[in-house]
C-alpha positions as CSV (number, residue, x, y, z in Angstrom):
1,M,78.4,-49.4,24.0
2,T,75.1,-48.4,22.4
3,L,71.7,-49.5,23.5
4,P,68.4,-48.8,21.8
5,A,66.2,-46.1,23.3
6,Q,63.8,-48.7,24.4
7,R,63.0,-52.2,23.0
8,P,59.6,-52.5,21.3
9,G,57.1,-53.8,23.8
10,Q,59.5,-53.2,26.8
11,A,57.7,-51.9,29.9
12,P,58.9,-48.5,31.0
13,G,61.5,-48.8,33.7
14,R,62.5,-52.5,33.0
15,E,65.9,-51.5,31.6
16,L,66.8,-50.0,35.0
17,A,67.2,-53.6,36.2
18,E,69.5,-54.6,33.3
19,P,73.3,-54.5,34.0
20,G,74.0,-53.1,30.5
21,F,71.9,-50.0,31.3
22,W,74.4,-48.9,34.0
23,Q,77.4,-49.5,31.7
24,A,75.9,-47.5,28.9
25,P,77.0,-43.9,28.2
26,P,75.5,-41.4,30.7
27,A,73.5,-39.7,28.0
28,H,71.5,-42.9,27.5
29,R,70.7,-43.2,31.2
30,L,69.6,-39.5,31.3
31,E,67.3,-40.1,28.3
32,A,65.7,-43.1,30.0
33,F,65.1,-41.2,33.2
34,A,63.5,-38.3,31.2
35,R,61.1,-40.8,29.7
36,L,60.2,-42.1,33.2
37,R,59.6,-38.6,34.6
38,A,57.1,-38.2,31.8
39,Q,55.0,-41.1,33.0
40,E,51.9,-40.3,34.9
41,S,52.9,-42.3,38.0
42,P,55.8,-44.3,39.3
43,V,56.7,-47.4,37.3
44,F,57.6,-50.9,38.5
45,V,61.1,-52.2,37.9
46,P,61.2,-56.0,38.1
47,E,64.4,-57.5,39.7
48,G,63.5,-61.2,39.4
49,P,60.6,-63.5,39.9
50,G,58.3,-61.9,42.5
51,H,60.8,-59.1,43.3
52,G,61.2,-55.5,42.2
53,H,60.8,-51.9,43.2
54,W,58.9,-48.8,42.3
55,A,61.0,-46.1,40.8
56,L,60.6,-42.5,42.2
57,V,62.2,-40.3,39.6
58,R,60.7,-36.9,40.0
59,H,62.2,-34.3,42.4
60,A,58.9,-33.8,44.3
61,Q,58.5,-37.6,44.7
62,V,62.0,-38.2,46.0
63,Q,61.7,-35.2,48.4
64,E,58.3,-36.3,49.7
65,A,59.4,-39.9,50.3
66,S,62.6,-38.7,52.0
67,R,60.6,-36.6,54.5
68,L,58.0,-39.2,55.2
69,H,60.5,-41.5,57.0
70,K,57.7,-43.3,59.0
71,V,56.1,-44.4,55.7
72,F,59.2,-44.9,53.6
73,A,61.6,-46.7,56.0
74,S,65.4,-47.1,55.6
75,A,65.4,-50.4,57.4
76,P,66.3,-53.1,56.6
77,G,68.7,-51.4,54.2
78,V,69.1,-48.6,51.7
79,T,71.5,-50.4,49.3
80,T,70.8,-52.8,46.5
81,P,70.8,-55.7,47.5
82,E,69.8,-55.0,51.1
83,P,72.4,-56.1,53.7
84,A,72.0,-59.7,54.9
85,R,70.9,-60.2,58.5
86,W,74.1,-61.9,59.4
87,V,76.1,-59.0,58.0
88,R,74.1,-56.5,60.1
89,A,74.5,-58.7,63.2
90,L,78.3,-59.0,62.7
91,F,79.1,-55.4,61.7
92,G,76.2,-53.5,63.4
93,D,73.6,-51.3,61.7
94,S,74.9,-48.3,59.8
95,M,73.1,-45.1,60.6
96,V,71.7,-44.9,57.0
97,N,69.8,-48.2,57.6
98,L,68.1,-47.2,60.9
99,D,64.8,-45.5,61.6
100,G,62.9,-44.0,64.5
101,P,64.4,-43.8,68.0
102,D,67.5,-45.9,67.2
103,H,68.4,-43.6,64.3
104,A,67.6,-40.4,66.3
105,Q,69.7,-41.4,69.3
106,L,72.7,-42.4,67.2
107,R,72.5,-39.2,65.1
108,K,72.1,-37.1,68.2
109,I,75.4,-38.6,69.7
110,V,77.2,-37.9,66.4
111,Q,75.8,-34.4,66.0
112,R,76.8,-33.4,69.6
113,A,80.4,-34.7,68.9
114,F,80.7,-32.2,66.0
115,T,81.4,-29.3,68.3
116,P,82.0,-25.8,67.0
117,R,85.7,-26.1,68.0
118,L,86.0,-29.4,66.2
119,L,84.4,-28.1,63.0
120,A,86.5,-24.9,63.1
121,A,89.7,-27.1,63.4
122,A,88.4,-29.3,60.6
123,E,87.8,-26.3,58.2
124,A,91.3,-25.0,58.9
125,D,92.8,-28.4,58.3
126,I,90.9,-28.7,55.0
127,H,92.6,-25.6,53.6
128,A,96.0,-26.8,54.8
129,V,95.5,-30.3,53.2
130,A,94.3,-28.8,49.9
131,T,97.3,-26.6,49.7
132,R,99.7,-29.5,50.4
133,I,98.0,-31.7,47.8
134,V,98.3,-29.0,45.1
135,D,101.9,-28.3,46.1
136,D,102.7,-32.1,45.7
137,V,100.9,-32.1,42.3
138,L,103.0,-29.2,41.0
139,A,106.2,-30.8,42.3
140,E,105.6,-34.4,41.1
141,E,103.5,-33.8,38.0
142,P,101.3,-36.9,38.2
143,D,98.9,-37.6,35.4
144,E,96.0,-39.5,37.1
145,F,93.6,-37.3,39.1
146,V,91.6,-39.6,41.3
147,S,94.6,-41.1,43.2
148,A,96.8,-38.0,43.1
149,V,94.2,-35.4,44.1
150,A,90.5,-36.3,44.5
151,S,90.9,-39.3,46.8
152,R,93.6,-37.7,49.0
153,L,91.7,-34.7,50.2
154,P,88.6,-36.4,51.8
155,L,90.7,-39.3,53.1
156,E,93.3,-37.1,54.9
157,V,90.7,-34.7,56.2
158,I,88.5,-37.5,57.7
159,C,91.5,-39.3,59.2
160,N,92.8,-36.0,60.7
161,M,89.3,-35.2,62.1
162,M,88.9,-38.7,63.5
163,G,92.4,-38.8,65.0
164,I,93.6,-41.8,63.0
165,P,97.4,-42.3,63.6
166,E,99.5,-41.9,60.4
167,H,100.7,-45.5,60.4
168,Y,97.2,-46.8,59.9
169,R,96.3,-44.6,57.0
170,P,97.7,-46.4,54.0
171,E,96.0,-49.6,55.1
172,I,92.7,-47.7,55.7
173,A,92.9,-46.3,52.1
174,D,93.4,-49.8,50.8
175,R,90.5,-51.2,52.8
176,V,88.2,-48.4,51.7
177,N,88.9,-49.2,48.1
178,H,88.3,-53.0,48.6
179,A,85.1,-52.4,50.6
180,S,83.5,-50.2,47.9
181,E,85.1,-51.1,44.6
182,N,82.2,-53.4,43.4
183,I,79.2,-51.8,45.1
184,G,76.4,-51.7,42.5
185,V,78.7,-53.1,39.7
186,E,77.6,-56.2,37.8
187,R,80.2,-59.0,37.9
188,G,80.6,-62.5,36.6
189,L,79.7,-65.5,38.8
190,A,83.3,-66.2,39.9
191,T,83.8,-62.6,40.8
192,R,80.4,-62.4,42.7
193,L,81.4,-65.4,44.8
194,R,84.9,-64.0,45.5
195,M,84.4,-60.3,45.9
196,P,81.8,-60.1,48.7
197,G,84.3,-61.9,51.0
198,R,87.1,-59.6,50.1
199,G,84.9,-56.5,50.7
200,L,83.7,-57.8,54.0
201,R,87.2,-58.8,55.2
202,A,88.3,-55.2,54.4
203,L,85.4,-53.8,56.3
204,A,86.1,-56.1,59.3
205,R,89.7,-55.2,59.5
206,M,88.9,-51.5,59.2
207,Q,86.3,-51.7,62.0
208,R,88.7,-53.7,64.3
209,M,91.3,-51.1,63.7
210,V,89.0,-48.2,64.7
211,A,87.6,-50.2,67.7
212,G,91.1,-50.5,69.1
213,I,91.7,-46.8,68.7
214,G,88.4,-46.2,70.4
215,R,89.4,-48.3,73.4
216,E,92.6,-46.3,73.8
217,R,90.7,-43.0,73.5
218,R,88.3,-43.9,76.2
219,K,91.3,-44.3,78.5
220,N,93.2,-41.3,77.1
221,P,90.9,-38.9,75.2
222,T,92.3,-36.3,72.9
223,A,90.8,-33.5,70.9
224,D,89.5,-35.6,68.0
225,L,86.2,-37.0,66.8
226,I,86.8,-40.6,68.0
227,S,87.4,-39.3,71.5
228,A,84.2,-37.2,71.4
229,L,82.2,-40.1,70.2
230,V,83.4,-42.7,72.7
231,C,83.4,-40.3,75.6
232,A,80.1,-38.7,74.8
233,N,77.3,-38.5,77.4
234,V,74.1,-38.0,75.4
235,D,71.3,-39.2,77.6
236,G,73.9,-41.4,79.3
237,Q,75.1,-42.9,76.1
238,A,78.2,-42.9,73.9
239,L,79.2,-45.0,70.9
240,G,80.1,-48.6,71.6
241,A,82.7,-50.5,69.6
242,R,80.3,-51.8,67.0
243,Q,78.6,-48.5,66.6
244,L,81.9,-46.7,66.3
245,G,83.0,-49.2,63.6
246,A,79.8,-48.9,61.7
247,F,80.0,-45.1,61.8
248,F,83.6,-45.0,60.7
249,S,82.9,-47.4,57.8
250,L,80.0,-45.1,56.7
251,L,82.2,-42.0,57.1
252,M,85.1,-43.5,55.1
253,V,83.1,-45.2,52.4
254,A,80.5,-42.6,52.0
255,G,82.5,-39.5,52.9
256,V,85.6,-40.4,50.9
257,E,83.9,-42.0,47.9
258,T,81.2,-39.4,47.3
259,T,83.5,-36.4,47.7
260,R,86.2,-37.8,45.6
261,N,83.7,-38.5,42.8
262,A,82.2,-35.1,43.0
263,I,85.6,-33.5,42.8
264,T,86.6,-35.6,39.8
265,H,83.4,-35.0,37.9
266,G,83.9,-31.3,38.8
267,L,87.2,-31.1,37.0
268,T,85.7,-32.8,33.9
269,L,82.8,-30.3,33.9
270,L,85.1,-27.3,34.1
271,T,87.2,-28.7,31.3
272,D,84.2,-29.4,29.1
273,N,82.6,-26.0,29.9
274,P,85.5,-23.5,29.5
275,G,83.0,-20.5,29.6
276,Q,81.9,-21.6,33.1
277,R,85.5,-22.1,34.1
278,D,86.4,-18.6,33.0
279,L,83.4,-17.2,34.8
280,L,84.4,-19.0,38.0
281,L,88.0,-17.7,37.7
282,S,86.8,-14.1,37.1
283,D,85.6,-13.9,40.7
284,F,86.2,-17.2,42.6
285,E,84.6,-16.1,45.9
286,K,81.5,-14.9,44.2
287,Y,80.9,-18.0,42.1
288,A,82.6,-20.9,44.0
289,D,79.6,-21.9,46.2
290,G,77.3,-22.0,43.3
291,A,79.9,-24.0,41.3
292,V,80.3,-26.6,44.0
293,D,76.5,-27.1,44.2
294,E,76.2,-27.3,40.5
295,M,79.0,-29.9,40.3
296,I,77.1,-32.0,42.9
297,R,73.7,-31.6,41.1
298,H,75.1,-32.4,37.7
299,S,77.2,-35.4,38.8
300,T,74.9,-36.7,41.7
301,P,77.5,-38.8,43.5
302,I,74.9,-41.2,45.0
303,I,72.6,-42.4,42.2
304,Q,69.9,-44.0,44.4
305,F,68.8,-45.3,47.8
306,R,66.1,-47.9,48.6
307,R,63.2,-47.6,51.0
308,T,60.7,-50.1,52.3
309,V,57.1,-49.0,52.6
310,A,55.9,-49.3,56.3
311,S,52.3,-48.1,55.9
312,E,49.8,-47.3,53.1
313,H,50.5,-44.0,51.3
314,T,49.6,-42.5,47.9
315,L,52.4,-40.7,46.1
316,G,52.5,-39.6,42.5
317,G,49.1,-41.1,41.9
318,H,50.1,-44.6,43.1
319,L,49.0,-46.4,46.3
320,F,52.0,-47.9,48.0
321,R,51.3,-50.8,50.4
322,P,53.4,-52.1,53.4
323,G,56.3,-54.2,52.2
324,D,56.6,-52.5,48.8
325,K,60.1,-51.6,47.8
326,V,60.8,-48.1,46.3
327,V,64.0,-46.6,45.0
328,L,64.7,-42.9,45.3
329,Y,66.6,-42.0,42.1
330,Y,68.5,-38.8,43.0
331,A,70.3,-38.9,39.6
332,S,66.9,-38.4,37.9
333,A,65.5,-35.9,40.5
334,N,68.5,-33.7,39.9
335,R,67.6,-33.4,36.2
336,D,63.9,-32.8,36.7
337,E,62.7,-30.3,34.1
338,A,60.0,-29.1,36.4
339,V,62.6,-27.8,38.9
340,F,65.8,-27.2,36.9
341,P,65.5,-25.2,33.6
342,D,67.8,-26.7,30.9
343,P,68.7,-29.5,33.4
344,D,71.5,-31.0,31.4
345,A,73.4,-27.7,31.2
346,F,76.3,-27.0,33.7
347,D,75.5,-23.6,35.0
348,I,77.4,-22.3,38.1
349,T,75.0,-19.3,38.4
350,R,71.9,-21.6,38.6
351,S,69.7,-20.1,41.3
352,P,67.8,-21.5,43.1
353,N,69.5,-24.9,43.0
354,P,67.5,-27.2,45.3
355,H,69.5,-30.3,44.3
356,L,69.1,-33.6,46.1
357,G,72.8,-34.5,46.0
358,F,72.9,-34.8,49.8
359,G,69.5,-36.4,50.1
360,G,65.9,-35.3,49.9
361,G,65.7,-33.8,53.4
362,G,64.2,-35.4,56.5
363,P,66.2,-37.2,59.2
364,H,68.6,-38.9,56.8
365,F,69.9,-35.7,55.2
366,C,73.7,-36.0,54.9
367,L,75.6,-35.0,58.1
368,G,78.7,-34.3,56.1
369,A,77.2,-31.9,53.5
370,H,78.8,-28.8,55.0
371,L,82.3,-30.3,55.2
372,A,82.0,-31.8,51.7
373,R,81.2,-28.3,50.3
374,V,84.2,-26.8,52.2
375,E,86.5,-29.5,50.9
376,M,85.5,-29.0,47.3
377,K,85.7,-25.2,47.4
378,A,89.1,-25.3,49.1
379,L,90.5,-27.7,46.6
380,F,89.2,-26.0,43.5
381,G,90.4,-22.7,44.9
382,E,93.9,-24.1,45.0
383,L,93.7,-26.0,41.7
384,L,92.3,-23.1,39.7
385,T,93.9,-20.0,41.2
386,R,97.5,-21.3,41.0
387,P,99.3,-20.1,37.8
388,V,98.7,-23.4,35.9
389,G,96.2,-24.5,33.3
390,L,94.8,-27.6,34.9
391,R,92.4,-29.7,32.8
392,A,91.0,-33.2,32.4
393,V,92.3,-35.3,29.5
394,G,89.8,-37.6,27.8
395,L,86.7,-39.1,29.5
396,P,86.6,-40.4,33.1
397,D,86.7,-44.1,33.5
398,L,83.3,-44.8,35.1
399,A,82.6,-47.9,37.2
400,G,79.2,-48.6,35.7
401,S,77.6,-48.8,39.1
402,N,73.9,-48.5,39.7
403,F,74.6,-47.1,43.2
404,D,77.1,-44.3,42.9
405,N,78.5,-42.2,40.1
406,R,82.0,-43.6,40.7
407,V,85.1,-42.7,38.7
408,R,87.9,-45.2,38.7
409,S,90.4,-42.9,37.1
410,L,90.8,-39.6,35.1
411,K,93.8,-38.5,33.2
412,F,94.7,-34.8,33.7
413,T,97.4,-32.3,32.7
414,F,98.4,-28.8,33.4
415,E,100.3,-26.2,31.5
416,R,102.6,-23.8,33.1
417,P,102.6,-20.2,31.8
């Protein structure tokens, strides 16, 4: 699919609202974001009669808006479209859609649950799971990377950490796929009418499942994250059933999807840049941390989040007023020439590398950033240091989402010596 650089007379930024833009080749989107970064101030992206958002595309803009959470609020929702009120009432508010004391209290409970002992056990488990996955790959020789490798690691790690019984896990994996498969993807009318119900049913079943586990863990706690969350005593509070369900949904959809996509893009980047792959293999421990961060910067698993302006503020030469909608385009900020020299290059030695792949800082910085890095490093350590020549085959099948850089599938192969 080829689109013109910009139609004559088209206002800068308008194409971001066109479904075809997100289905176009990645290079086209990067060129469009580069043009937007060259504008003197944020541009308006119309989304329909009387609706639209201001696009924040520069690194400094995204970072400033992220840290000014009292001005650029996450409520009523960070996704596009924003969650309906009845959905929020039924499923509870996800932590990413909360601000102020409500967000701070919920985040405090969750942070306290991640004890040093739990984190140490999770890191040990990550290495064990990564080893087992690569053992299975070498024994079974599959040819599709997302299902055989990239999805398995974060799903198994999170389920182990949460304490999800084995017999629930196949259904949870299926529910995660149904809940997230069409986020940010343009669909025909019949599909739009059908798919929201399917996704919400998947979400409801997943939350009912974890609520039942939570009730059992309140009675008989074990050494897992669900027990820590439902038995917490942070200012006299623990997570209730709806809060636990909302947190679990966030953890599964965000934690599994983002990590699996970063891993998949990582394999493609190493295949397309054999010099960088050879450098990584020359001293894995020396270069692995930088390689993981560069994979995240280059692929930017979450493309954008929305914010709603709560009070007047001038940013990037534009005066934002209460009620204005803005979108933080992490995918553009991570290619900002003012911060990243030669931004389109994949360079595992890039330093500094202040990418915004986990958010722009502030109270909504990703809680799972550390574990995601550990997962990626452990898996690539196993994939690359075994005596096989693992590589991607062809291009990844991208979902064409305006929300996340999702990969549906990627063919891969390996060559034994």
